[in-house]
VOKETOR-848618 format. One line per 8 residues: their letters; for each residue x, y, z of C-alpha. Coordinates in pm, 1 decimal. Layout:
N
a	X/Y/Z; ...
***
This chain:
305
xxxxxxxx	10566.2/14180.7/18709.7; 10459.1/14407.5/18427.1; 10479.9/14722.3/18639.9; 10813.3/14865.1/18739.4; 10773.7/15131.6/19003.2; 10572.7/15209.0/19311.4; 10415.1/15546.4/19387.4; 10397.8/15636.0/19755.9
xxxxxxxx	10126.3/15894.6/19807.3; 10033.8/16131.3/20087.1; 9667.9/16208.1/20023.8; 9456.3/16474.3/20187.2; 9074.7/16505.6/20155.1; 8987.6/16643.4/19812.8; 9294.6/16491.2/19646.7; 9406.5/16811.1/19476.4
xxxxxxxx	9668.1/16776.6/19201.4; 10034.2/16800.0/19282.6; 10234.6/17085.9/19137.3; 10399.1/17016.2/18803.4; 10732.0/17146.1/18932.2; 10747.7/17053.6/19300.1; 10987.6/17258.2/19503.8; 11291.4/17080.0/19637.6
xxxxxxxx	11262.2/16968.9/19997.9; 11543.5/16958.5/20248.4; 11512.9/16646.5/20465.3; 11440.2/16723.7/20828.1; 11742.1/16627.4/21040.3; 11677.2/16362.1/21302.4; 11827.2/16347.2/21647.1; 12036.9/16030.0/21665.6
xxxxxxxx	11991.3/16027.0/22042.3; 11621.9/15961.0/21988.5; 11693.7/15633.5/21807.3; 12001.3/15527.5/22004.8; 11809.9/15323.0/22267.0; 11610.5/15143.5/21995.9; 11731.4/14788.0/21944.4; 11582.9/14494.2/21757.1
xxxxxxxx	11606.3/14127.0/21839.5; 11480.2/13817.8/21661.2; 11189.4/13671.8/21857.9; 11099.4/13376.2/21633.9; 10921.9/13141.9/21621.7; 11182.0/12946.2/21430.4; 10948.8/12676.4/21296.6; 10656.6/12885.7/21176.2
xxxxxxxx	10767.9/12994.5/20830.6; 10763.3/13338.1/20671.5; 10580.4/13609.7/20862.5; 10263.1/13714.6/20682.7; 10036.0/13869.6/20946.7; 10061.0/14004.5/21299.7; 9820.1/14155.1/21551.3; 9825.9/14234.3/21919.8
xxxxxxxx	9628.2/14356.0/22216.6; 9570.1/14727.6/22270.4; 9591.4/14684.1/22647.9; 9844.7/14402.1/22696.3; 10183.7/14491.9/22552.3; 10303.1/14130.7/22571.1; 10015.8/13966.1/22379.4; 10062.1/13908.6/22004.7
xxxxxxxx	9951.9/13668.9/21730.1; 10163.5/13578.0/21429.5; 10034.7/13425.3/21104.2; 10280.0/13213.9/20903.9; 10273.4/13129.6/20535.6; 10270.5/12755.9/20600.4; 10279.2/12711.8/20976.5; 9938.8/12830.3/21093.6
xxxxxxxx	9873.4/13082.6/21371.2; 10102.0/13138.8/21670.8; 10054.6/13326.8/22000.2; 10285.3/13481.7/22256.9; 10187.7/13614.9/22598.9; 10537.0/13723.0/22704.6; 10638.8/13961.9/22428.2; 10786.3/13696.7/22198.9
xxxxxxxx	11008.4/13504.7/22441.6; 10787.6/13200.4/22387.6; 10539.9/13111.1/22111.3; 10265.5/12848.5/22093.8; 10077.8/12734.5/21786.4; 9706.2/12790.9/21853.0; 9561.5/12674.2/21520.8; 9672.3/12308.8/21525.1
xxxxxxxx	9370.2/12080.0/21528.2; 9149.1/12347.4/21373.1; 9330.0/12486.3/21068.3; 9683.4/12520.1/20936.7; 9871.4/12625.1/20627.9; 9903.0/12990.5/20535.8; 9749.3/13267.3/20746.8; 9729.1/13594.1/20553.2
xxxxxxxx	9547.2/13804.4/20812.1; 9481.7/13809.9/21187.4; 9306.3/14068.8/21402.9; 9242.3/14102.7/21775.2; 8917.5/14280.0/21866.3; 9004.2/14622.0/22014.9; 8715.9/14597.8/22263.6; 8781.9/14237.9/22376.3
xxxxxxxx	9125.1/14078.3/22337.4; 8980.7/13728.6/22378.5; 8808.3/13761.6/22039.5; 9038.7/13692.0/21744.4; 8970.8/13659.9/21371.0; 9212.9/13480.3/21136.2; 9202.1/13455.5/20756.9; 9372.1/13178.3/20559.6
xxxxxxxx	9581.4/13205.6/20243.8; 9908.4/13391.1/20204.2; 9868.0/13762.0/20124.7; 10227.4/13818.8/20007.5; 10170.7/13688.6/19655.7; 10490.2/13559.5/19493.6; 10624.2/13271.0/19285.2; 10601.2/13030.5/19579.4
xxxxxxxx	10265.6/13107.1/19738.3; 10045.4/12926.9/19990.2; 9675.1/12900.7/19905.4; 9414.7/12772.3/20149.6; 9051.9/12662.7/20138.6; 8958.6/12731.4/20500.5; 8840.4/13090.5/20463.8; 8804.8/13281.0/20789.6
xxxxxxxx	8801.2/13165.4/21152.5; 8703.5/13314.9/21489.2; 8804.0/13242.3/21847.3; 8617.6/13375.8/22151.8; 8865.5/13247.5/22409.5; 9205.0/13382.3/22305.7; 9282.4/13111.0/22052.1; 9206.8/12800.8/22258.9
xxxxxxxx	8926.5/12694.4/22022.5; 8811.7/12813.5/21680.5; 8503.9/12800.0/21461.4; 8489.2/12847.4/21086.6; 8300.8/13149.4/20951.1; 8296.0/13065.2/20581.5; 8442.0/13253.5/20282.2; 8605.4/12922.5/20187.0
xxxxxxxx	8645.1/13014.4/19820.0; 8844.8/13326.3/19904.2; 9179.3/13140.4/19879.8; 9377.6/13448.0/19999.0; 9265.1/13686.6/20275.5; 9485.1/13995.6/20302.5; 9340.7/14196.9/20591.0; 9078.2/14188.4/20866.7
xxxxxxxx	8944.6/14503.5/21035.9; 8728.1/14479.9/21349.0; 8491.8/14749.8/21474.3; 8652.1/14931.9/21772.3; 8349.9/14878.8/22000.5; 8150.7/14590.0/21851.7; 8356.6/14274.5/21781.8; 8069.6/14126.0/21579.0
xxxxxxxx	8120.9/14386.5/21306.3; 8420.5/14325.1/21082.0; 8548.4/14388.2/20730.1; 8766.0/14148.5/20531.8; 8993.3/14212.9/20232.5; 8962.8/13908.4/20005.0; 9214.9/13864.7/19723.0; 9044.1/13561.8/19570.2
xxxxxxxx	9192.1/13300.5/19338.1; 9545.6/13378.6/19227.4; 9555.3/13143.4/18929.1; 9214.2/13224.2/18780.7; 8896.0/13431.1/18805.3; 8634.5/13389.3/19079.0; 8358.9/13598.3/19231.5; 8440.7/13558.4/19602.2
xxxxxxxx	8678.3/13853.0/19618.6; 8668.0/14219.5/19717.4; 8559.3/14360.4/20055.3; 8320.7/14159.2/20273.6; 8138.3/14278.2/20585.7; 7968.9/14098.4/20873.4; 7746.0/14250.6/21141.1; 7665.2/13926.5/21325.0
xxxxxxxx	8006.3/13793.7/21421.7; 8066.5/13608.1/21097.2; 7740.1/13411.4/21075.6; 7669.9/13588.4/20747.6; 7880.7/13797.0/20509.7; 7790.0/14060.6/20252.1; 8017.4/14157.9/19965.0; 8017.5/14537.4/19985.0
xxxxxxxx	8293.0/14620.6/19730.8; 8347.6/14426.7/19408.2; 8483.1/14535.6/19069.8; 8534.4/14223.5/18859.7; 8623.3/13855.9/18896.9; 8993.6/13919.5/18828.3; 9041.1/14191.3/19090.8; 9066.2/14129.4/19463.5
xxxxxxxx	9119.4/14348.2/19768.3; 9482.8/14390.2/19871.3; 9413.9/14610.7/20173.8; 9134.9/14761.5/20381.8; 9188.3/15003.0/20671.9; 8975.1/15208.2/20905.3; 9019.3/15568.2/21006.5; 9141.9/15526.2/21365.8
xxxxxxxx	8844.2/15532.4/21602.4; 8593.4/15602.8/21324.5; 8432.4/15287.4/21180.4; 8232.4/15493.7/20932.1; 8540.7/15579.9/20725.1; 8724.0/15302.0/20543.7; 8979.8/15289.0/20263.3; 9042.2/14990.3/20037.0
xxxxxxxx	9303.7/14902.6/19778.3; 9196.9/14675.3/19492.1; 9446.0/14467.7/19294.2; 9412.7/14303.3/18953.5; 9663.7/14018.1/18973.9; 9720.1/13678.9/18813.3; 9975.8/13403.5/18864.9; 10057.6/13138.7/18610.9
xxxxxxxx	10310.5/12854.3/18639.7; 10565.2/13078.2/18468.9; 10465.5/13441.0/18535.6; 10323.0/13697.3/18777.4; 10096.9/13954.5/18610.4; 10028.4/14252.7/18833.3; 9803.9/14539.1/18725.8; 9502.5/14587.0/18506.1
xxxxxxxx	9137.5/14683.2/18494.9; 8994.4/14711.7/18844.7; 9303.6/14807.5/19042.9; 9243.4/15126.6/19238.3; 9188.2/15313.3/19564.2; 8841.0/15339.8/19719.4; 8685.0/15520.3/20016.0; 8366.9/15464.4/20217.3
xxxxxxxx	8209.0/15707.0/20462.9; 7919.2/15485.0/20572.9; 8092.9/15184.5/20721.4; 8157.2/15012.7/20392.2; 7800.8/15014.3/20260.9; 7893.3/15230.8/19960.2; 8229.3/15321.9/19806.5; 8373.8/15602.5/19593.4
xxxxxxxx	8674.4/15544.7/19370.1; 8961.9/15787.4/19429.1; 9198.9/15650.9/19163.0; 9085.8/15889.9/18890.7; 9136.2/16200.9/19102.4; 9384.9/16457.5/18976.9; 9727.5/16424.4/19130.3; 9722.1/16046.2/19145.8
xxxxxxxx	9925.2/15824.8/18910.3; 9798.9/15782.5/18555.3; 9789.0/15461.2/18358.4; 9772.1/15105.4/18484.3; 9771.1/15048.1/18859.7; 9892.2/14733.6/19031.5; 9886.9/14649.2/19400.8; 9756.0/14919.1/19637.9
xxxxxxxx	9820.2/14946.9/20011.7; 9686.2/15224.6/20231.4; 9726.9/15361.4/20585.3; 9561.6/15642.0/20781.7; 9756.8/15859.0/21022.9; 9647.2/15797.3/21380.9; 9754.2/16146.6/21491.4; 9585.5/16321.8/21198.9
xxxxxxxx	9328.5/16108.4/21008.4; 9307.9/16373.8/20736.3; 9642.9/16236.8/20618.6; 9618.1/15913.4/20421.7; 9919.3/15728.8/20282.6; 9883.2/15502.3/19979.3; 10149.8/15287.7/19817.8; 10058.7/15233.1/19452.6
xxxxxxxx	10234.1/15011.3/19200.0; 10245.4/15204.4/18873.6; 10440.3/15169.2/18549.9; 10558.0/15528.2/18513.3; 10509.0/15675.5/18855.9; 10433.8/16049.3/18868.5; 10636.8/16368.8/18920.1; 10762.9/16367.8/19274.3
xxxxxxxx	11056.2/16279.5/19493.1; 11241.0/15949.9/19454.7; 11321.8/15836.2/19805.9; 11526.6/15523.2/19768.8; 11769.6/15324.4/19560.7; 11558.6/15008.4/19551.7; 11505.1/14828.7/19224.1; 11140.6/14935.1/19255.4
xxxxxxxx	11174.9/15290.2/19391.1; 10887.6/15470.8/19562.9; 10767.0/15808.7/19443.5; 10623.0/16061.6/19686.8; 10342.6/16295.0/19584.8; 10211.4/16567.3/19812.7; 9857.1/16689.4/19741.1; 9781.4/17004.4/19936.3
x	9411.8/17092.1/19976.0
***
């Protein structure tokens, strides 16, 4: 990649600039007893391939779906003790996004094409699919030239309204990329955020419980047989306050990284939606706190408004 560091941002409304000389911060001590009971176990499936997407029910703690890079879509109803492939006979290959409708767990959307772009990447021509019976049967909803779908967001009360982050072609330009929206259950789609035919959408999220407010990360990226070029014109962070109908770019706001941006991911705090976290790939980073010893270290910026 041509960018070498990732900026991890805590953004508040207004996006005020960070101080030039941020005060040192003493890490808050954590109580080890709080984490002591927490244990992880491998739950498989062991034949699905790399994990690329996961979604679950808001009311059934044992119900999850798992999208593999080359093994289709899998489902568990017992918390991961057993998995069943639910896409065989309908679609297969890479699944980059899956979402269970918050208002009806029998309604599931799945998007094809690996979203973790790398040297060995799985493209697909199936677009997006929907099931109305918990994955027993599926119907295709189009967007077949998207190649890579990174995220699906479903309206919290109306499962026929959804937003899709489309990365588009990885090896060349195309116009079916950006953020798409449906209001009729996938019968038709409208492209509501588009920058150029080399920039796709790497992430789209909703403010918890508020479908009017959405954030999207756009990513200018290109693979060749011998390289991965990440970053360029079009990459940035966007916000909508009208359900994705119109968008405002936040990338140029003071306090955010300068220069070329690469991949952008974003999350909104469920306990305080005024706090928005963005992970931004950037060549130089910005003044802040280095929080890791990774080869691509994150930088934290705090914008107080």
